[in-house]
Structures are given as structure tokens and as C-alpha cells.
C-alpha positions in Angstrom: 20.5 -23.6 -3.9 20.5 -24.8 -1.0 16.5 -25.6 1.0 16.4 -22.5 3.3 17.0 -20.9 0.1 14.5 -21.3 -2.3 12.0 -18.9 -3.6 9.1 -20.5 -5.5 6.5 -19.4 -7.5 2.7 -20.8 -8.2 1.1 -18.9 -10.6 -2.8 -19.3 -11.1 -6.4 -17.8 -10.2 -7.8 -18.3 -6.9 -11.3 -18.3 -6.3 -13.5 -18.3 -4.0 -14.5 -22.6 -2.7 -18.2 -23.2 -1.1 -19.0 -26.7 0.3 -21.8 -28.9 1.4 -21.2 -30.2 4.8 -23.2 -33.5 5.4 -25.3 -31.4 6.9 -26.9 -30.0 4.3 -25.7 -26.4 5.5 -22.4 -24.3 2.9 -18.9 -23.6 4.5 -16.7 -20.7 2.8 -13.3 -20.6 1.6 -10.3 -19.9 -0.9 -9.0 -22.2 -3.5 -7.6 -22.8 -6.9 -5.4 -25.5 -8.9 -2.1 -23.5 -8.4 -2.9 -22.7 -4.9 -3.9 -25.9 -3.5 0.0 -26.5 -5.1 1.5 -23.9 -2.9 -0.9 -24.4 -0.6 0.3 -27.7 -0.3 4.6 -26.5 -0.3 4.4 -23.9 2.0 3.0 -26.7 4.3 6.1 -29.3 3.9 9.0 -26.6 2.7 10.9 -25.6 5.3 9.8 -22.2 6.4 13.1 -20.7 5.2 11.8 -21.2 1.8 10.3 -18.9 0.5 6.7 -19.5 -1.7 4.6 -16.8 -3.5 1.5 -16.7 -6.1 1.6 -14.6 -8.7 -2.3 -13.7 -9.6 -5.0 -11.2 -9.8 -7.0 -10.1 -7.6 -10.4 -7.5 -7.0 -10.5 -4.5 -4.9 -13.2 -5.7 -2.7 -14.0 -7.2 -0.1 -13.7 -10.9 -0.8 -10.3 -10.2 -2.8 -9.4 -8.7 0.5 -10.7 -11.6 2.7 -8.3 -13.9 -0.2 -5.3 -11.8 -0.3 -5.3 -12.0 4.2 -5.6 -16.1 3.5 -2.3 -15.8 1.4 -1.2 -14.2 4.1 -2.2 -16.4 7.0 -0.9 -19.3 4.9 3.0 -17.7 4.8 2.1 -17.2 1.2 3.4 -14.2 -0.5 1.5 -10.9 -2.2 3.9 -10.0 -4.0 3.5 -11.1 -6.8 0.0 -9.9 -6.1 -2.0 -7.3 -8.6 -5.8 -5.6 -7.9 -8.3 -4.5 -11.1 -10.0 -2.2 -9.8 -13.3 -3.7 -12.5 -13.1 -7.6 -12.1 -13.1 -10.3 -8.7 -12.6 -13.0 -8.0 -14.2 -16.4 -9.8 -16.5 -18.6 -7.8 -16.9 -22.5 -7.8 -19.6 -24.7 -5.6 -18.4 -28.3 -4.8 -21.2 -30.9 -4.3 -20.3 -34.9 -3.9 -21.0 -38.4 -4.7 -20.6 -41.1 -1.6 -17.6 -41.8 -2.9 -16.0 -38.8 -2.7 -15.9 -38.2 -6.1 -16.7 -34.2 -6.8 -18.8 -32.4 -9.2 -18.8 -28.6 -9.7 -20.3 -25.3 -11.2 -18.4 -22.0 -11.4 -18.6 -18.7 -11.9 -15.6 -17.4 -13.2 -15.8 -15.7 -16.8 -15.2 -11.4 -15.3 -12.8 -13.4 -13.4 -10.4 -11.1 -12.3 -7.4 -13.5 -12.9 -7.5 -13.7 -17.0 -5.2 -10.0 -16.6 -2.9 -11.9 -15.1 -0.5 -11.7 -18.1 -1.2 -9.0 -19.1 2.1 -7.0 -18.2 5.5 -8.7 -19.9 7.8 -7.1 -17.5 5.7 -8.2 -14.0 6.2 -11.3 -15.8 10.1 -11.5 -16.0 10.5 -9.7 -13.2 8.4 -12.4 -11.3 9.9 -15.3 -12.4 13.5 -13.7 -12.0 12.7 -13.5 -8.3 11.7 -17.5 -7.9 14.5 -21.0 -8.8 10.7 -23.1 -9.2 7.8 -21.5 -10.8 4.4 -23.8 -10.7 2.0 -23.1 -13.3 -0.9 -25.0 -15.3 -3.0 -25.8 -18.2 -6.1 -24.2 -15.7 -3.4 -22.0 -16.0 -3.0 -21.2 -19.6 -6.7 -21.7 -20.2 -8.1 -18.9 -18.5 -5.9 -15.9 -19.6 -6.7 -14.3 -23.5 -4.5 -16.3 -26.3 -3.1 -13.1 -26.8 -1.1 -13.3 -23.1 -0.8 -17.3 -22.9 1.8 -16.5 -25.7 3.8 -13.3 -23.8 3.2 -16.4 -20.2 4.8 -18.5 -22.1 8.0 -16.7 -24.2 8.6 -15.4 -20.6 9.0 -18.5 -19.7 12.2 -19.0 -21.7 13.5 -22.4 -23.0 14.3 -25.4 -20.7 18.2 -24.6 -19.9 18.5 -21.2 -21.4 17.2 -19.7 -18.4 17.4 -19.4 -14.3 15.0 -21.2 -13.3 12.6 -24.3 -13.7 9.2 -24.9 -14.5 6.9 -27.1 -13.6 4.0 -27.8 -15.7 0.4 -29.7 -14.8 -1.9 -29.8 -17.5 -4.3 -30.0 -15.9 -6.2 -30.0 -19.3 -10.5 -29.0 -18.7 -12.4 -28.6 -22.1 -14.6 -26.5 -20.9 -11.6 -23.7 -20.8 -10.1 -24.0 -24.1 -11.6 -22.2 -27.7 -10.5 -25.7 -28.6 -9.9 -29.3 -28.2 -7.2 -28.5 -30.8 -6.1 -25.8 -29.0 -5.6 -27.2 -25.7 -3.3 -30.1 -27.0 -1.2 -28.0 -29.1 -0.6 -25.2 -26.4 -0.4 -28.2 -23.3 2.5 -29.6 -26.2 4.3 -26.0 -26.4 4.3 -25.9 -22.4 5.1 -29.4 -21.6 8.3 -28.4 -24.4 9.5 -25.4 -21.7 8.6 -28.0 -18.8 11.5 -28.8 -16.4 9.3 -31.3 -14.2 5.9 -31.6 -16.4 3.1 -33.8 -13.7 0.6 -34.6 -16.3 -2.6 -37.0 -15.2 -4.0 -39.9 -17.7 -7.5 -39.3 -17.9 -7.2 -35.8 -18.4 -4.8 -36.7 -21.0 -6.5 -40.2 -22.9 -9.4 -37.9 -23.0 -7.2 -35.0 -25.3 -4.8 -36.4 -26.8 -6.1 -40.0 -26.8 -4.1 -41.8 -24.6 -4.4 -45.5 -24.2 -3.1 -45.8 -20.6 -0.8 -44.0 -18.3 2.5 -45.6 -20.3 1.8 -44.5 -23.4 1.2 -40.4 -21.4 5.0 -41.3 -20.2 6.3 -41.9 -23.5 4.8 -39.2 -25.5 5.9 -36.9 -23.1 9.4 -38.5 -22.8 9.4 -37.7 -26.8 9.3 -34.0 -26.0 12.6 -34.4 -24.4 11.0 -33.5 -20.5 13.9 -34.8 -18.2 11.0 -35.5 -14.9 7.3 -36.3 -15.3 5.1 -38.5 -13.1 2.0 -39.4 -14.6 -1.1 -39.7 -12.2 -3.3 -42.6 -12.5 -6.2 -42.2 -9.9 -5.8 -45.8 -8.3 -3.5 -46.9 -10.3 0.0 -47.2 -10.1 1.6 -44.0 -10.8 4.7 -43.8 -13.2 7.3 -41.5 -12.9 10.5 -41.1 -14.9 13.9 -38.8 -13.9 16.8 -39.1 -15.7 16.8 -41.9 -17.3 15.1 -44.1 -14.7 12.0 -45.4 -14.7 9.8 -47.0 -12.3 5.7 -47.2 -10.8 4.7 -46.8 -7.3 1.5 -48.8 -6.5 -1.5 -46.1 -5.1 -2.5 -47.0 -1.4 -6.4 -47.2 -0.6 -7.6 -44.5 1.3 -10.0 -45.6 4.0 -12.9 -43.0 3.6 -12.3 -41.4 0.8 -14.2 -37.6 0.9 -14.2 -35.6 -1.4 -10.9 -35.9 -4.0 -11.2 -31.9 -4.7 -7.6 -30.6 -4.4 -5.6 -34.3 -4.5 -4.5 -33.8 -7.5 -2.4 -30.4 -6.7 -1.7 -31.5 -3.3 0.2 -35.0 -4.9 2.0 -31.7 -7.2 2.9 -29.5 -4.1 4.3 -32.3 -2.9 6.2 -34.1 -5.0 7.7 -30.9 -5.6 8.0 -30.4 -1.7 10.1 -33.7 -1.5 12.4 -33.7 -4.8 13.1 -29.7 -3.8 14.8 -32.0 -0.4 16.6 -33.8 -2.1 14.9 -36.8 -2.2 14.0 -39.3 -5.0 12.0 -39.2 -7.2 10.7 -42.6 -5.9 10.3 -41.6 -2.5 9.1 -38.2 -4.1 6.0 -40.5 -5.4 5.3 -41.6 -1.8 5.1 -39.4 0.0 2.9 -37.3 -2.4 0.5 -40.5 -2.5 0.5 -40.1 1.1 -0.7 -36.7 0.9 -2.6 -36.8 -1.5 -4.6 -39.5 0.0 -5.0 -37.2 3.7 -7.1 -34.7 0.9 -9.0 -36.9 0.1 -10.0 -37.7 3.6 -11.4 -34.6 4.3 -13.4 -31.7 2.7 -13.0 -29.3 0.1 -9.1 -28.8 -1.3 -7.1 -27.3 1.6 -6.5 -29.4 4.4 -4.1 -27.7 7.8 -1.2 -28.2 7.2 0.2 -29.7 10.5 -2.5 -32.9 8.3 -0.3 -32.5 5.3 2.7 -32.4 7.4 1.8 -35.5 9.2 0.8 -37.1 5.7 4.6 -36.4 4.2 6.4 -37.1 7.8 5.1 -41.1 7.2 5.8 -41.0 3.1 9.7 -42.1 3.7 9.0 -45.3 5.4 9.2 -49.0 3.9 9.3 -47.3 0.7 
């Protein structure tokens, strides 16, 4: 497999995003954790690589506009299904002076909740990918039987023709119970080749005292490659028996942390797919994430992401 022939598939829910501007007005866009990763991958991988998105949307004008945005960004829509009875979810973002955000969601009837309804569709999509990316949010929005179907279609690590990258991205309100979240996140981690957790989420769900505990817990499951994001504290990594940490560079003027972890994931995966070492990949991902924190909304222009990435390998 060469870099130019890469086929990456991101699986999850994209929503309508409204964020409040400095003047009090609202701007509308589209975003969602797995879509944010696809956006970063499309911006940072060579144009010859194929980045696709698997989801389900409605038949309405907002769904049409969302699909147009995917296509304009260069994200393939072959695996996007249309639902005649449901539409897309919606959320709003408000931020405090430090850039920390709060959300309000309207997604209970989202079409994306049916994205794993058909086993043959999932298997066909996965068979056409070299890397499949999904998150705990992808799992949490699904009915339990669909969640089980999705994980069964992913198959076992080492016994399939594609790799799986997974961010647990634990959002308690989306899960039936804390016990279900812990059980299914752990099961998905055991299937994964690359794991990208955030310590704060893991501390809440599993009681990890620090990022090192998160790394050790997932390493004990046999996950071969792990990166633990930990806010402004150093990012920890493990692969091929080698572990380390990369200090986080300060952000000059934080504006909005929405999508920061997702952009980190997309940039990290892009760097690793390009063959870069894990520590340099982490540094590039930190720089791209810092770029996103300096702008409103989850999605930042591709040229800005590329500019952040291009400085990432310097001086590591």
C-alpha cells in the first residue's frame, strides 16, 4: 500500500452546527466528531488518497446542503444513505473567555442513528477501506443491536484487511448507562489497531488517576498503538514497545476548543499514514489542534491546517 492509494473511511454522525460570534450573531455550518476527523484527513493527506464518510442523512434541504459540503471538501459520499423519515441532528456552541465550550443538542431523531442498520452495507464499505475510523459517539448513538452489528462487522484485529482507529470520546449522556459505556468502549478498544483516548473522559468512565494509567490499561488489552491526549499536559504515546511523551505547546489566544481533539486525531493519523514516527506525528497533531483552538467552530480551512502541519516536524 502506497500513500497515494490510501482509502480511509470515517463512520459516524455529522450535525448542523450553530456557533455564536463575538457580535452575538449565529453562524451555521456542519460538523461532528468523526466528520471533523475526515475533514482534517482530507486536508492533510495527498489528493490521491480517498477519504470517505459513512453515515445516514435525511431527504430535506439541510441534508442536501450537508452532502454538498462533503463533496466540496473532497470527502466521498458513496457510503452516505438517505432516510425518508428522519433528518440530521443539530447542536449549538457557546464559549467562555478561555475558549472552553458548552453545547446544546437536538439529535434524538437523527437519521445517523440508523447508519449500522444493514450488515451488508457495512461489510462492503469496510472491505473498500485501508483504515476505518470511528468513535465512542458513533457507538453511543446506535441502538444496542446496531452497535453489536457494527462491532461484529469490524472483526478482530489481525484477521481483517483493514486497520481500525478508535477514539473512545466518552459522552455519558449518550449512553444507556455508565456500565454499558465502559463495557462497549472496552470491547471496541480490543478490536482496534490505533487508540486515541482523552484522559479526562477515561478518568470519568474508568477512574484512571492519570494519563499513564489510561495508557497502561489499554496497553494491557493488547492495543498495539495508543496516544493519550491530556489537555495542556504532555501527550503520551506507545507503539512497537516504545513509549514516550510530547509536551503540549501553549496556544497564544484560545478561542474555541470545539473539534480540537478530532483535528488532533485526523492530523496524527495523516502523519502516521505518511510513515512518520510516532513522536513527530504527535507534535504535528498538537500543532493542528492548536490551530483549531484559535478559530471559531469545529472546522478550520484546509490551508490553515496544512500550514500548521507543515511546521509540525520542525525541531522535534
